[in-house]
MIDOSE-1310 file (N, C-alpha, C; in nm, 2 decimals, decimal comma, always signed):
residues 239
mnrk	-13,27/+9,60/+6,07/-13,28/+9,68/+6,19/-13,42/+9,66/+6,26; -13,42/+9,65/+6,39/-13,55/+9,63/+6,46/-13,54/+9,70/+6,59; -13,66/+9,70/+6,66/-13,66/+9,76/+6,79/-13,56/+9,71/+6,89; -13,53/+9,58/+6,88/-13,44/+9,51/+6,97/-13,30/+9,57/+6,95
slaa	-13,26/+9,58/+6,83/-13,12/+9,64/+6,80/-13,12/+9,78/+6,84; -13,22/+9,86/+6,82/-13,22/+10,00/+6,86/-13,22/+10,01/+7,01; -13,29/+9,93/+7,08/-13,29/+9,93/+7,23/-13,16/+9,89/+7,28; -13,09/+9,80/+7,22/-12,95/+9,76/+7,26/-12,85/+9,87/+7,23
afph	-12,87/+9,94/+7,12/-12,77/+10,04/+7,08/-12,79/+10,17/+7,16; -12,91/+10,20/+7,19/-12,93/+10,34/+7,25/-12,85/+10,37/+7,37; -12,84/+10,28/+7,47/-12,75/+10,32/+7,59/-12,61/+10,35/+7,56; -12,56/+10,29/+7,45/-12,42/+10,32/+7,41/-12,41/+10,45/+7,35
tvpv	-12,51/+10,50/+7,29/-12,51/+10,63/+7,22/-12,55/+10,75/+7,30; -12,59/+10,73/+7,43/-12,63/+10,84/+7,51/-12,53/+10,95/+7,52; -12,39/+10,92/+7,54/-12,29/+11,03/+7,54/-12,29/+11,11/+7,41; -12,31/+11,04/+7,30/-12,31/+11,11/+7,17/-12,44/+11,19/+7,16
lmgy	-12,55/+11,13/+7,21/-12,68/+11,21/+7,21/-12,66/+11,34/+7,28; -12,61/+11,34/+7,40/-12,59/+11,46/+7,48/-12,49/+11,56/+7,41; -12,38/+11,50/+7,35/-12,29/+11,59/+7,28/-12,34/+11,64/+7,15; -12,40/+11,55/+7,07/-12,45/+11,60/+6,94/-12,56/+11,70/+6,95
lsig	-12,65/+11,68/+7,05/-12,75/+11,78/+7,06/-12,69/+11,92/+7,09; -12,58/+11,92/+7,18/-12,52/+12,04/+7,22/-12,44/+12,11/+7,10; -12,35/+12,03/+7,04/-12,27/+12,08/+6,93/-12,35/+12,10/+6,80; -12,45/+12,02/+6,79/-12,54/+12,04/+6,67/-12,61/+12,17/+6,68
ivfg	-12,66/+12,20/+6,80/-12,73/+12,33/+6,83/-12,63/+12,45/+6,80; -12,50/+12,43/+6,84/-12,40/+12,53/+6,81/-12,38/+12,55/+6,66; -12,37/+12,44/+6,59/-12,36/+12,45/+6,44/-12,48/+12,52/+6,38; -12,60/+12,48/+6,42/-12,72/+12,54/+6,36/-12,73/+12,69/+6,39
wmls	-12,69/+12,72/+6,52/-12,69/+12,86/+6,56/-12,59/+12,95/+6,48; -12,48/+12,89/+6,46/-12,37/+12,96/+6,38/-12,42/+12,98/+6,23; -12,48/+12,88/+6,17/-12,53/+12,89/+6,04/-12,64/+12,99/+6,03; -12,73/+12,99/+6,13/-12,84/+13,09/+6,13/-12,78/+13,23/+6,15
aadf	-12,68/+13,25/+6,23/-12,61/+13,38/+6,25/-12,55/+13,43/+6,12; -12,52/+13,33/+6,03/-12,46/+13,37/+5,90/-12,57/+13,40/+5,80; -12,69/+13,41/+5,85/-12,81/+13,45/+5,76/-12,85/+13,34/+5,67; -12,84/+13,21/+5,71/-12,89/+13,10/+5,63/-13,02/+13,05/+5,69
hpvw	-13,11/+13,01/+5,61/-13,24/+12,96/+5,66/-13,22/+12,82/+5,73; -13,29/+12,79/+5,83/-13,28/+12,66/+5,90/-13,28/+12,54/+5,81; -13,35/+12,55/+5,70/-13,36/+12,43/+5,61/-13,22/+12,39/+5,56; -13,13/+12,49/+5,55/-12,99/+12,45/+5,51/-12,92/+12,38/+5,62
saim	-12,95/+12,40/+5,74/-12,89/+12,33/+5,85/-12,93/+12,18/+5,84; -13,06/+12,15/+5,81/-13,11/+12,02/+5,80/-13,04/+11,95/+5,68; -13,03/+12,02/+5,57/-12,97/+11,96/+5,45/-12,83/+11,93/+5,47; -12,75/+12,02/+5,52/-12,61/+12,00/+5,55/-12,58/+11,88/+5,64
stvi	-12,66/+11,88/+5,75/-12,64/+11,77/+5,85/-12,69/+11,63/+5,80; -12,77/+11,63/+5,70/-12,82/+11,50/+5,64/-12,72/+11,45/+5,54; -12,68/+11,54/+5,45/-12,60/+11,49/+5,33/-12,45/+11,51/+5,35; -12,41/+11,60/+5,44/-12,26/+11,62/+5,46/-12,22/+11,54/+5,59
yags	-12,29/+11,57/+5,70/-12,27/+11,50/+5,82/-12,12/+11,49/+5,86; -12,06/+11,60/+5,88/-11,92/+11,61/+5,92/-11,90/+11,73/+6,01; -11,90/+11,71/+6,14/-11,91/+11,82/+6,23/-11,81/+11,92/+6,21; -11,68/+11,89/+6,21/-11,58/+11,99/+6,19/-11,58/+12,05/+6,05
gqyl	-11,62/+11,96/+5,95/-11,63/+12,01/+5,81/-11,75/+12,11/+5,80; -11,86/+12,09/+5,87/-11,97/+12,18/+5,87/-11,94/+12,31/+5,94; -11,87/+12,30/+6,05/-11,83/+12,42/+6,12/-11,74/+12,51/+6,03; -11,65/+12,44/+5,96/-11,57/+12,51/+5,86/-11,66/+12,57/+5,75
gvdl	-11,76/+12,49/+5,71/-11,85/+12,53/+5,60/-11,92/+12,66/+5,63; -11,95/+12,68/+5,76/-12,02/+12,81/+5,79/-11,93/+12,93/+5,76; -11,80/+12,92/+5,79/-11,71/+13,03/+5,76/-11,69/+13,04/+5,61; -11,68/+12,93/+5,54/-11,66/+12,94/+5,40/-11,78/+13,00/+5,33
laka	-11,90/+12,96/+5,37/-12,02/+13,01/+5,31/-12,03/+13,16/+5,34; -12,00/+13,20/+5,46/-12,02/+13,34/+5,50/-11,92/+13,43/+5,42; -11,80/+13,37/+5,39/-11,70/+13,45/+5,32/-11,71/+13,43/+5,17; -11,81/+13,35/+5,12/-11,82/+13,31/+4,98/-11,68/+13,27/+4,92
spla	-11,62/+13,18/+4,99/-11,48/+13,13/+4,95/-11,49/+13,06/+4,82; -11,38/+13,07/+4,73/-11,38/+12,99/+4,61/-11,40/+12,84/+4,63; -11,46/+12,78/+4,53/-11,49/+12,64/+4,54/-11,36/+12,55/+4,56; -11,25/+12,59/+4,50/-11,13/+12,52/+4,51/-11,08/+12,52/+4,65
daaf	-11,09/+12,64/+4,71/-11,04/+12,65/+4,85/-11,13/+12,57/+4,95; -11,26/+12,57/+4,92/-11,35/+12,49/+5,01/-11,32/+12,34/+4,99; -11,29/+12,30/+4,87/-11,27/+12,16/+4,85/-11,14/+12,11/+4,92; -11,03/+12,20/+4,90/-10,90/+12,16/+4,96/-10,91/+12,16/+5,11
ltlm	-10,97/+12,26/+5,17/-10,97/+12,26/+5,32/-11,06/+12,15/+5,38; -11,17/+12,12/+5,31/-11,25/+12,01/+5,35/-11,18/+11,88/+5,34; -11,10/+11,86/+5,24/-11,02/+11,73/+5,23/-10,92/+11,73/+5,34; -10,85/+11,84/+5,37/-10,75/+11,84/+5,47/-10,81/+11,80/+5,61
infr	-10,93/+11,86/+5,64/-10,99/+11,84/+5,77/-11,05/+11,70/+5,78; -11,11/+11,65/+5,67/-11,18/+11,52/+5,68/-11,11/+11,40/+5,62; -10,98/+11,42/+5,59/-10,90/+11,31/+5,53/-10,90/+11,19/+5,62; -10,90/+11,21/+5,75/-10,90/+11,10/+5,84/-11,01/+11,00/+5,82
hlvy	-11,12/+11,05/+5,77/-11,24/+10,96/+5,75/-11,21/+10,85/+5,65; -11,12/+10,87/+5,56/-11,07/+10,77/+5,46/-11,01/+10,65/+5,54; -10,93/+10,68/+5,64/-10,87/+10,58/+5,72/-10,97/+10,51/+5,81; -11,07/+10,58/+5,86/-11,18/+10,52/+5,93/-11,25/+10,42/+5,85
glsm	-11,29/+10,45/+5,73/-11,36/+10,36/+5,65/-11,28/+10,23/+5,61; -11,15/+10,25/+5,58/-11,07/+10,14/+5,55/-11,05/+10,04/+5,67; -11,04/+10,10/+5,79/-11,02/+10,02/+5,91/-11,14/+9,94/+5,95; -11,26/+9,98/+5,89/-11,39/+9,91/+5,93/-11,44/+9,82/+5,82
lekf	-11,37/+9,81/+5,71/-11,42/+9,73/+5,60/-11,45/+9,58/+5,65; -11,37/+9,52/+5,73/-11,39/+9,39/+5,77/-11,51/+9,38/+5,86; -11,53/+9,48/+5,95/-11,64/+9,47/+6,04/-11,77/+9,49/+5,97; -11,77/+9,57/+5,86/-11,89/+9,60/+5,78/-11,92/+9,49/+5,68
qgmg	-11,85/+9,39/+5,66/-11,87/+9,29/+5,56/-12,01/+9,22/+5,59; -12,08/+9,20/+5,48/-12,21/+9,13/+5,49/-12,32/+9,22/+5,52; -12,30/+9,35/+5,52/-12,41/+9,45/+5,55/-12,49/+9,50/+5,43; -12,45/+9,45/+5,31/-12,53/+9,49/+5,19/-12,52/+9,64/+5,17
wrkl	-12,64/+9,69/+5,13/-12,65/+9,84/+5,10/-12,61/+9,92/+5,22; -12,63/+9,87/+5,34/-12,60/+9,95/+5,46/-12,45/+9,98/+5,48; -12,37/+9,90/+5,41/-12,22/+9,92/+5,42/-12,18/+10,06/+5,37; -12,24/+10,11/+5,26/-12,21/+10,24/+5,21/-12,25/+10,35/+5,32
ymif	-12,37/+10,33/+5,38/-12,41/+10,42/+5,48/-12,32/+10,42/+5,60; -12,28/+10,30/+5,64/-12,19/+10,29/+5,75/-12,06/+10,36/+5,73; -12,00/+10,35/+5,61/-11,88/+10,42/+5,58/-11,91/+10,57/+5,58; -12,02/+10,62/+5,52/-12,05/+10,76/+5,52/-12,07/+10,81/+5,66
sltd	-12,12/+10,73/+5,75/-12,16/+10,79/+5,88/-12,05/+10,78/+5,99; -11,93/+10,75/+5,95/-11,82/+10,73/+6,04/-11,76/+10,87/+6,09; -11,84/+10,93/+6,17/-11,78/+11,05/+6,24/-11,68/+11,00/+6,34; -11,61/+11,10/+6,40/-11,51/+11,06/+6,51/-11,58/+10,98/+6,62
etya	-11,69/+11,04/+6,66/-11,76/+10,98/+6,78/-11,82/+10,84/+6,75; -11,88/+10,83/+6,63/-11,94/+10,70/+6,59/-11,83/+10,60/+6,57; -11,72/+10,64/+6,51/-11,61/+10,55/+6,49/-11,56/+10,50/+6,63; -11,54/+10,59/+6,72/-11,50/+10,55/+6,86/-11,59/+10,45/+6,92
llag	-11,72/+10,47/+6,90/-11,81/+10,37/+6,96/-11,80/+10,24/+6,89; -11,80/+10,24/+6,76/-11,80/+10,11/+6,69/-11,67/+10,03/+6,71; -11,56/+10,11/+6,73/-11,44/+10,04/+6,76/-11,43/+9,97/+6,89; -11,51/+10,02/+6,99/-11,50/+9,97/+7,12/-11,61/+9,89/+7,18
vrap	-11,73/+9,88/+7,11/-11,84/+9,81/+7,16/-11,87/+9,68/+7,09; -11,94/+9,59/+7,16/-11,98/+9,46/+7,10/-12,13/+9,44/+7,12; -12,19/+9,38/+7,02/-12,33/+9,36/+7,03/-12,37/+9,26/+7,15; -12,47/+9,30/+7,22/-12,51/+9,21/+7,33/-12,56/+9,07/+7,28
egvd	-12,56/+8,97/+7,36/-12,60/+8,84/+7,32/-12,75/+8,84/+7,28; -12,77/+8,78/+7,17/-12,91/+8,78/+7,12/-12,94/+8,89/+7,02; -12,85/+8,98/+7,00/-12,88/+9,10/+6,91/-12,79/+9,08/+6,79; -12,85/+9,09/+6,67/-12,77/+9,08/+6,55/-12,66/+9,18/+6,54
ekdf	-12,54/+9,14/+6,52/-12,42/+9,23/+6,52/-12,44/+9,34/+6,42; -12,48/+9,31/+6,30/-12,49/+9,41/+6,19/-12,60/+9,51/+6,22; -12,71/+9,46/+6,27/-12,82/+9,55/+6,30/-12,78/+9,65/+6,42; -12,70/+9,59/+6,51/-12,65/+9,67/+6,62/-12,56/+9,79/+6,58
yfsi	-12,47/+9,76/+6,49/-12,38/+9,86/+6,44/-12,46/+9,96/+6,36; -12,55/+9,92/+6,28/-12,63/+10,01/+6,19/-12,71/+10,10/+6,28; -12,77/+10,05/+6,39/-12,85/+10,12/+6,48/-12,77/+10,23/+6,55; -12,65/+10,20/+6,59/-12,56/+10,30/+6,65/-12,53/+10,42/+6,55
alld	-12,50/+10,38/+6,43/-12,47/+10,48/+6,33/-12,59/+10,57/+6,30; -12,71/+10,51/+6,28/-12,83/+10,58/+6,25/-12,87/+10,67/+6,36; -12,87/+10,62/+6,48/-12,91/+10,71/+6,60/-12,82/+10,83/+6,61; -12,69/+10,81/+6,60/-12,59/+10,92/+6,61/-12,62/+11,02/+6,50
hlyw	-12,65/+10,98/+6,38/-12,69/+11,07/+6,27/-12,81/+11,15/+6,30; -12,91/+11,08/+6,35/-13,04/+11,15/+6,39/-13,02/+11,25/+6,50; -12,93/+11,22/+6,59/-12,90/+11,32/+6,70/-12,84/+11,44/+6,64; -12,75/+11,43/+6,55/-12,68/+11,54/+6,49/-12,78/+11,63/+6,41
iags	-12,87/+11,56/+6,33/-12,97/+11,64/+6,26/-13,06/+11,72/+6,35; -13,11/+11,65/+6,45/-13,20/+11,71/+6,55/-13,14/+11,83/+6,62; -13,01/+11,82/+6,66/-12,94/+11,93/+6,73/-12,92/+12,04/+6,63; -12,88/+12,02/+6,51/-12,85/+12,13/+6,42/-12,98/+12,20/+6,38
vaga	-13,09/+12,13/+6,36/-13,21/+12,20/+6,32/-13,26/+12,28/+6,44; -13,25/+12,22/+6,56/-13,30/+12,30/+6,68/-13,22/+12,43/+6,70; -13,09/+12,42/+6,68/-13,00/+12,53/+6,69/-13,03/+12,64/+6,58; -13,06/+12,59/+6,46/-13,09/+12,69/+6,35/-13,22/+12,76/+6,38
vaga	-13,32/+12,69/+6,43/-13,44/+12,75/+6,46/-13,43/+12,85/+6,57; -13,35/+12,81/+6,68/-13,33/+12,90/+6,79/-13,25/+13,02/+6,74; -13,15/+13,00/+6,66/-13,07/+13,11/+6,61/-13,14/+13,21/+6,53; -13,25/+13,16/+6,46/-13,33/+13,25/+6,38/-13,41/+13,34/+6,47
lvni	-13,43/+13,30/+6,59/-13,52/+13,37/+6,68/-13,44/+13,46/+6,78; -13,32/+13,42/+6,82/-13,24/+13,49/+6,92/-13,10/+13,51/+6,86; -13,05/+13,63/+6,87/-12,91/+13,66/+6,82/-12,82/+13,67/+6,94; -12,71/+13,59/+6,94/-12,60/+13,59/+7,04/-12,47/+13,59/+6,97
nteg	-12,36/+13,61/+7,05/-12,23/+13,61/+7,00/-12,18/+13,46/+7,00; -12,15/+13,40/+6,88/-12,12/+13,26/+6,88/-11,97/+13,23/+6,87; -11,89/+13,34/+6,90/-11,74/+13,32/+6,89/-11,69/+13,22/+7,00; -11,62/+13,12/+6,96/-11,56/+13,03/+7,05/-11,64/+12,91/+7,09
idfa	-11,77/+12,91/+7,06/-11,85/+12,80/+7,11/-11,83/+12,67/+7,02; -11,76/+12,68/+6,91/-11,73/+12,56/+6,83/-11,64/+12,47/+6,90; -11,58/+12,51/+7,01/-11,49/+12,42/+7,09/-11,57/+12,30/+7,15; -11,70/+12,31/+7,15/-11,78/+12,21/+7,21/-11,76/+12,07/+7,14
mtal	-11,73/+12,07/+7,01/-11,70/+11,95/+6,94/-11,57/+11,89/+6,99; -11,47/+11,97/+7,00/-11,34/+11,91/+7,06/-11,36/+11,85/+7,19; -11,44/+11,92/+7,28/-11,46/+11,87/+7,41/-11,53/+11,74/+7,41; -11,63/+11,72/+7,32/-11,70/+11,59/+7,31/-11,61/+11,48/+7,28
flvi	-11,52/+11,50/+7,18/-11,44/+11,39/+7,13/-11,34/+11,36/+7,24; -11,29/+11,46/+7,32/-11,20/+11,43/+7,43/-11,26/+11,34/+7,53; -11,39/+11,36/+7,56/-11,46/+11,28/+7,66/-11,46/+11,14/+7,61; -11,50/+11,11/+7,48/-11,51/+10,98/+7,43/-11,37/+10,92/+7,42
aveq	-11,27/+10,99/+7,39/-11,13/+10,94/+7,38/-11,08/+10,90/+7,52; -11,11/+10,97/+7,62/-11,07/+10,93/+7,76/-11,14/+10,80/+7,80; -11,27/+10,79/+7,76/-11,34/+10,67/+7,80/-11,28/+10,55/+7,73; -11,24/+10,56/+7,60/-11,18/+10,45/+7,53/-11,04/+10,42/+7,59
wqsn	-10,97/+10,52/+7,63/-10,84/+10,50/+7,69/-10,85/+10,41/+7,82; -10,95/+10,45/+7,90/-10,97/+10,38/+8,02/-11,03/+10,23/+8,01; -11,09/+10,21/+7,89/-11,15/+10,08/+7,87/-11,06/+9,98/+7,80; -10,94/+10,03/+7,76/-10,85/+9,94/+7,68/-10,71/+9,94/+7,76
trha	-10,64/+9,83/+7,75/-10,51/+9,82/+7,81/-10,40/+9,84/+7,71; -10,43/+9,84/+7,58/-10,33/+9,86/+7,48/-10,33/+10,01/+7,43; -10,24/+10,09/+7,47/-10,24/+10,23/+7,44/-10,14/+10,27/+7,34; -10,06/+10,18/+7,28/-9,96/+10,21/+7,18/-10,01/+10,29/+7,06
pvll	-10,13/+10,25/+7,00/-10,18/+10,33/+6,89/-10,21/+10,47/+6,93; -10,27/+10,49/+7,05/-10,30/+10,63/+7,09/-10,17/+10,71/+7,11; -10,07/+10,65/+7,17/-9,95/+10,73/+7,19/-9,88/+10,76/+7,06; -9,89/+10,66/+6,96/-9,83/+10,68/+6,83/-9,90/+10,80/+6,76
gaag	-10,03/+10,80/+6,77/-10,11/+10,91/+6,70/-10,08/+11,04/+6,77; -10,07/+11,05/+6,90/-10,04/+11,17/+6,97/-9,90/+11,22/+6,93; -9,80/+11,13/+6,94/-9,66/+11,17/+6,91/-9,65/+11,22/+6,76; -9,71/+11,14/+6,67/-9,70/+11,18/+6,53/-9,76/+11,31/+6,50
tlvc	-9,88/+11,33/+6,56/-9,95/+11,46/+6,54/-9,87/+11,58/+6,59; -9,81/+11,56/+6,71/-9,73/+11,67/+6,77/-9,61/+11,70/+6,69; -9,54/+11,60/+6,64/-9,42/+11,62/+6,55/-9,46/+11,70/+6,43; -9,57/+11,66/+6,36/-9,62/+11,72/+6,24/-9,67/+11,86/+6,27
llaf	-9,73/+11,88/+6,38/-9,78/+12,02/+6,42/-9,66/+12,11/+6,43; -9,55/+12,07/+6,50/-9,43/+12,15/+6,52/-9,36/+12,17/+6,39; -9,36/+12,07/+6,30/-9,29/+12,08/+6,17/-9,36/+12,16/+6,07; -9,49/+12,15/+6,06/-9,56/+12,21/+5,95/-9,65/+12,33/+5,99
gpen	-9,67/+12,34/+6,13/-9,76/+12,45/+6,17/-9,90/+12,42/+6,16; -9,99/+12,50/+6,24/-10,13/+12,47/+6,24/-10,21/+12,53/+6,13; -10,15/+12,61/+6,04/-10,23/+12,69/+5,94/-10,30/+12,59/+5,85; -10,43/+12,61/+5,83/-10,52/+12,54/+5,74/-10,52/+12,39/+5,77
grfl	-10,47/+12,34/+5,88/-10,47/+12,20/+5,91/-10,37/+12,12/+5,83; -10,27/+12,19/+5,78/-10,18/+12,12/+5,68/-10,09/+12,01/+5,75; -10,09/+12,01/+5,88/-10,02/+11,90/+5,95/-10,09/+11,77/+5,96; -10,22/+11,77/+5,93/-10,31/+11,66/+5,95/-10,27/+11,54/+5,86
ipal	-10,26/+11,56/+5,73/-10,23/+11,45/+5,64/-10,10/+11,39/+5,67; -9,98/+11,46/+5,69/-9,86/+11,39/+5,73/-9,88/+11,31/+5,86; -9,95/+11,37/+5,95/-9,97/+11,29/+6,08/-10,05/+11,16/+6,05; -10,15/+11,17/+5,96/-10,22/+11,05/+5,93/-10,13/+10,94/+5,86
filv	-10,04/+10,99/+5,78/-9,95/+10,89/+5,71/-9,86/+10,82/+5,82; -9,81/+10,90/+5,91/-9,73/+10,84/+6,02/-9,81/+10,74/+6,10; -9,94/+10,78/+6,13/-10,02/+10,69/+6,21/-10,05/+10,56/+6,13; -10,09/+10,57/+6,01/-10,12/+10,45/+5,93/-10,00/+10,36/+5,91
ggll	-9,88/+10,43/+5,88/-9,76/+10,35/+5,86/-9,72/+10,28/+5,99; -9,73/+10,35/+6,10/-9,69/+10,29/+6,23/-9,78/+10,18/+6,27; -9,92/+10,19/+6,24/-10,01/+10,08/+6,27/-9,98/+9,96/+6,18; -9,95/+9,98/+6,06/-9,91/+9,87/+5,97/-9,79/+9,79/+6,03
lmrp	-9,69/+9,86/+6,08/-9,58/+9,80/+6,13/-9,61/+9,73/+6,27; -9,70/+9,79/+6,34/-9,74/+9,73/+6,47/-9,85/+9,62/+6,46; -9,91/+9,61/+6,34/-10,02/+9,52/+6,33/-10,00/+9,37/+6,38; -9,88/+9,31/+6,34/-9,86/+9,17/+6,39/-9,86/+9,16/+6,54
glea	-9,80/+9,26/+6,61/-9,80/+9,26/+6,76/-9,93/+9,28/+6,82; -10,01/+9,38/+6,76/-10,15/+9,41/+6,81/-10,24/+9,29/+6,79; -10,23/+9,22/+6,67/-10,32/+9,10/+6,65/-10,28/+8,99/+6,74; -10,15/+8,97/+6,77/-10,10/+8,87/+6,86/-10,16/+8,89/+7,00
seal	-10,15/+9,02/+7,04/-10,20/+9,05/+7,18/-10,35/+9,03/+7,19; -10,43/+9,06/+7,08/-10,57/+9,04/+7,08/-10,61/+8,89/+7,09; -10,52/+8,80/+7,03/-10,54/+8,66/+7,03/-10,52/+8,60/+7,17; -10,45/+8,66/+7,26/-10,42/+8,61/+7,39/-10,55/+8,60/+7,47
pegg	-10,56/+8,50/+7,56/-10,68/+8,49/+7,65/-10,69/+8,62/+7,73; -10,81/+8,65/+7,78/-10,83/+8,77/+7,86/-10,74/+8,76/+7,98; -10,67/+8,87/+8,00/-10,58/+8,88/+8,12/-10,44/+8,83/+8,09; -10,42/+8,77/+7,96/-10,29/+8,72/+7,93/-10,20/+8,82/+7,86
gaq	-10,26/+8,94/+7,82/-10,18/+9,03/+7,75/-10,10/+9,12/+7,84; -10,01/+9,20/+7,78/-9,93/+9,29/+7,86/-10,02/+9,40/+7,91; -10,00/+9,44/+8,04/-10,07/+9,54/+8,10/-10,00/+9,67/+8,10
């Protein structure tokens, strides 16, 4: 990684910068409101780095939940990251030790960026991807530490502000929808999630894993058609 790759990656990460500073501050503030020292915000954001998982962690820590409950709920919420990592293995080939970090750093927003951007001409592709992942991680750490420090100084009601993370992902999802002509995977994911939500209910996120199985299975069946459409010259695919 070098300055050239960082400079090329930075403009693509600006939406994540604005979002992660905001929702990172929210997380840090919530953790501080639960009477945890700001240093714990830095540690969690560095070694856990899972926005929704960390939001859940605040509630679990505040309630001193049993370890088994914490492990199960974290798995349910973050199970999708397994699919993220598997889908990026080919893109991360040849990255050496950085491959492990790239898989670790696949948050929803970083995954959305890596799935939709290409390295500019003259910039090493692997350095470009690594720069995006690292910058996003640093944004999250900075936001969470800032929020924890602010929360230690000012007490406010934090109820409902965790919706900021959902809002950020929706913005990135809309951008990806507008920049791509193939919407079948998105529609499959939305339909599968809705069906599982109605069938299993929202409690403890138990609809997520069945929804992911539907999405993965559907994408495997659709893969030949998707790869064929990608192979068509620009403008030759179905609109």
